[in-house]
C-alpha positions as CSV (number, residue, x, y, z in Angstrom):
1,M,0.0,0.0,0.0
2,K,1.6,3.3,-1.1
3,T,2.0,5.9,1.6
4,L,2.8,9.6,1.3
5,E,3.7,12.1,4.0
6,I,3.2,15.6,2.9
7,S,3.0,19.2,4.3
8,G,1.0,22.3,3.5
9,K,-0.2,25.5,5.0
10,T,-3.4,23.7,6.0
11,V,-4.6,20.1,6.1
12,D,-6.8,20.8,3.1
13,E,-4.0,22.2,1.1
14,A,-1.7,19.3,2.0
15,L,-4.4,16.8,1.0
16,K,-4.9,18.5,-2.3
17,S,-1.2,18.3,-3.0
18,A,-1.2,14.6,-2.0
19,L,-4.2,13.7,-4.3
20,K,-2.5,15.5,-7.2
21,E,0.8,13.7,-6.7
22,L,-1.0,10.3,-6.3
23,N,-3.4,11.1,-9.2
24,V,-6.4,9.8,-7.3
25,T,-9.6,11.1,-5.8
26,E,-10.2,11.6,-2.0
27,D,-12.4,8.4,-1.7
28,K,-9.4,6.3,-2.8
29,V,-7.2,7.3,0.2
30,E,-7.0,7.2,4.0
31,V,-5.8,10.4,5.7
32,E,-4.1,10.6,9.1
33,V,-3.4,14.1,10.4
34,L,0.1,14.2,11.9
35,E,0.1,18.0,12.7
36,Q,-2.8,20.4,12.3
37,G,-0.4,23.3,11.7
38,S,-0.9,26.9,12.9
39,K,-0.9,30.4,11.4
40,G,1.3,31.8,14.2
41,L,1.3,35.4,15.3
42,L,-0.1,37.7,12.6
43,G,0.1,34.8,10.2
44,L,3.9,35.0,10.2
45,I,5.7,34.5,13.5
46,G,5.8,30.9,14.7
47,A,3.7,29.6,11.8
48,K,3.8,25.8,11.5
49,P,2.7,23.8,8.4
50,A,0.1,21.1,8.6
51,K,1.4,17.6,8.0
52,I,-0.6,14.5,7.0
53,L,0.0,10.9,6.1
54,V,-1.9,9.7,3.1
55,K,-2.4,6.0,2.3
56,L,-3.8,4.6,-0.9
57,K,-6.7,2.2,-0.1
58,N,-6.2,-1.3,-1.3
59,N,-7.8,-1.9,-4.7
60,Y,-8.9,-5.5,-4.4
61,A,-10.1,-5.8,-8.0
62,D,-6.9,-4.5,-9.5
63,S,-4.8,-6.7,-7.2
64,A,-6.8,-9.8,-8.1
65,R,-6.7,-9.0,-11.8
66,E,-2.9,-8.4,-11.9
67,F,-2.1,-11.6,-10.0
68,L,-4.5,-13.8,-12.0
69,G,-3.2,-12.3,-15.2
70,N,0.4,-13.2,-14.4
71,V,-0.6,-16.7,-13.3
72,L,-2.6,-17.4,-16.4
73,D,0.2,-16.0,-18.6
74,S,2.6,-18.4,-16.9
75,M,0.2,-21.3,-17.6
76,G,-0.1,-20.3,-21.2
77,V,-3.8,-19.7,-20.8
78,K,-5.7,-16.8,-22.5
79,A,-8.7,-15.7,-20.5
80,E,-11.0,-12.7,-20.0
81,I,-11.1,-11.8,-16.3
82,Q,-14.4,-10.4,-15.1
83,I,-14.5,-9.0,-11.5
84,K,-17.5,-7.9,-9.5
85,E,-17.2,-6.6,-6.0
86,E,-20.2,-7.1,-3.7
87,K,-19.8,-5.8,-0.1
88,D,-17.3,-8.3,1.5
89,T,-17.0,-10.6,-1.6
90,I,-14.9,-10.4,-4.7
91,K,-16.6,-12.5,-7.5
92,I,-14.2,-13.4,-10.4
93,S,-15.2,-15.2,-13.6
94,L,-12.8,-16.5,-16.1
95,E,-13.8,-17.0,-19.7
96,G,-11.6,-18.4,-22.5
97,P,-11.0,-21.3,-24.9
98,N,-9.1,-23.6,-22.6
99,M,-10.8,-23.3,-19.2
100,G,-10.5,-27.1,-18.5
101,V,-6.9,-26.5,-17.5
102,V,-7.9,-23.7,-15.1
103,I,-10.7,-25.7,-13.6
104,G,-8.7,-28.9,-13.1
105,Y,-9.8,-32.3,-11.8
106,R,-13.1,-31.7,-9.9
107,G,-12.2,-28.0,-9.6
108,E,-8.9,-28.6,-7.7
109,T,-6.9,-26.0,-9.8
110,L,-9.8,-23.5,-9.6
111,D,-9.9,-23.9,-5.8
112,S,-6.1,-23.5,-5.5
113,L,-6.2,-20.3,-7.6
114,Q,-9.1,-19.0,-5.5
115,Y,-7.1,-19.6,-2.3
116,L,-4.0,-17.8,-3.8
117,V,-6.0,-14.8,-4.9
118,S,-7.5,-14.5,-1.4
119,L,-4.1,-14.6,0.1
120,V,-2.8,-11.9,-2.3
121,I,-5.5,-9.4,-1.9
122,N,-5.9,-9.8,1.9
123,K,-2.2,-10.1,2.9
124,G,-0.9,-7.3,5.0
125,N,-4.2,-5.5,4.6
126,D,-5.7,-3.7,7.6
127,E,-8.9,-3.0,5.8
128,Q,-12.0,-5.2,5.4
129,Y,-11.3,-8.9,4.7
130,K,-12.7,-9.9,1.3
131,R,-13.9,-13.4,0.5
132,V,-13.0,-14.5,-3.0
133,V,-15.2,-16.6,-5.3
134,L,-13.5,-17.7,-8.4
135,D,-15.5,-19.4,-11.2
136,S,-15.2,-20.4,-14.8
137,E,-17.9,-21.7,-17.2
138,N,-20.4,-21.7,-14.3
139,Y,-18.5,-24.6,-12.8
140,R,-19.5,-23.9,-9.2
141,A,-23.2,-24.0,-9.8
142,K,-22.9,-27.2,-12.0
143,R,-20.8,-28.9,-9.3
144,E,-23.3,-27.9,-6.6
145,E,-26.1,-29.5,-8.5
146,T,-24.1,-32.6,-9.0
147,L,-23.3,-32.8,-5.3
148,K,-27.0,-32.3,-4.3
149,R,-28.0,-35.2,-6.6
150,L,-25.2,-37.3,-5.0
151,A,-26.5,-36.5,-1.5
152,S,-30.1,-37.5,-2.5
153,K,-29.0,-40.8,-4.1
154,T,-26.7,-41.6,-1.1
155,A,-29.5,-40.9,1.4
156,Y,-31.9,-43.2,-0.5
157,K,-29.3,-46.0,-0.6
158,V,-28.4,-45.6,3.1
159,N,-32.0,-45.6,4.2
160,K,-32.8,-48.6,2.0
161,N,-29.8,-50.7,3.1
162,G,-29.7,-49.5,6.7
163,R,-25.9,-49.1,6.4
164,C,-23.8,-46.0,6.6
165,F,-21.9,-44.8,3.5
166,R,-18.7,-42.8,3.3
167,L,-18.4,-40.5,0.4
168,E,-15.1,-39.7,-1.3
169,A,-12.8,-37.1,0.2
170,M,-14.0,-33.5,-0.5
171,N,-12.9,-30.0,0.3
172,P,-14.8,-28.0,3.0
173,Y,-16.9,-26.2,0.5
174,E,-18.2,-29.4,-1.1
175,R,-18.8,-31.1,2.3
176,R,-20.9,-28.1,3.4
177,I,-23.1,-28.6,0.3
178,I,-23.7,-32.3,1.2
179,H,-24.4,-31.5,4.9
180,A,-26.8,-28.7,3.9
181,A,-28.6,-30.9,1.4
182,L,-29.4,-33.6,4.0
183,Q,-29.6,-31.5,7.2
184,N,-33.4,-31.8,7.3
185,H,-33.7,-35.3,5.9
186,P,-36.1,-37.4,8.0
187,D,-34.2,-40.7,7.8
188,V,-30.5,-39.9,7.6
189,Y,-27.9,-37.6,9.1
190,T,-24.4,-36.6,8.2
191,Y,-21.0,-35.9,9.8
192,S,-17.4,-35.6,8.6
193,E,-14.5,-37.7,9.6
194,G,-10.8,-37.9,8.8
195,D,-8.1,-35.2,8.4
196,E,-7.6,-32.8,5.5
197,P,-7.2,-33.2,2.6
198,F,-8.8,-36.7,3.0
199,R,-11.7,-35.6,5.2
200,R,-15.0,-37.1,4.0
201,V,-18.8,-37.0,4.7
202,V,-20.4,-40.0,6.3
203,V,-24.2,-40.6,5.7
204,E,-25.8,-42.7,8.4
205,V,-29.4,-43.9,9.2
206,K,-31.1,-42.1,12.1
207,K,-32.1,-44.3,14.9
208,K,-35.8,-44.9,15.1
209,K,-37.4,-43.7,18.3
210,T,-39.1,-46.5,20.2
211,S,-42.4,-45.9,22.0
């Protein structure tokens, strides 16, 4: 984050000079007044300049775009990067001719890139933490629907056979989808077991209440 310490006859004058030098508008900076300054006697004797510290606010979208652009270039992938900022979330969509490489096996590469972008834009940042959602070819929504169908089929199988079933290892995001899909199921319940990255969801039959 770029920081500039600057003086002027008044705080307003110092701020105007800083904004001109940084070539930004006031909403793009944080201002800390170090010295208010004083006119002194008759505006001459003992006059002190105002001094301020101006910090450029973190531009999450620009940081994400620059980082992803460099990574994709190193991968030899051409993609259009679309970024939308919504309150505490940065939504990024990648579009291009070879997005299978970016998505990876069951979204593993996409998840890794998402994690790295989050680290880059939030590292050393005292401002608001931003959650990053990285997607390509609507993969996230398609994967969510696939997992919901898997949850439903597994619940049917477990209830029919009366035996618990352990799903394949999944990341936390995918496990949450399974848990949420079955949390109100009348006949089965879910829990997770194992250590990352091999942690998996277990689906088990609810014990019937006896009268």
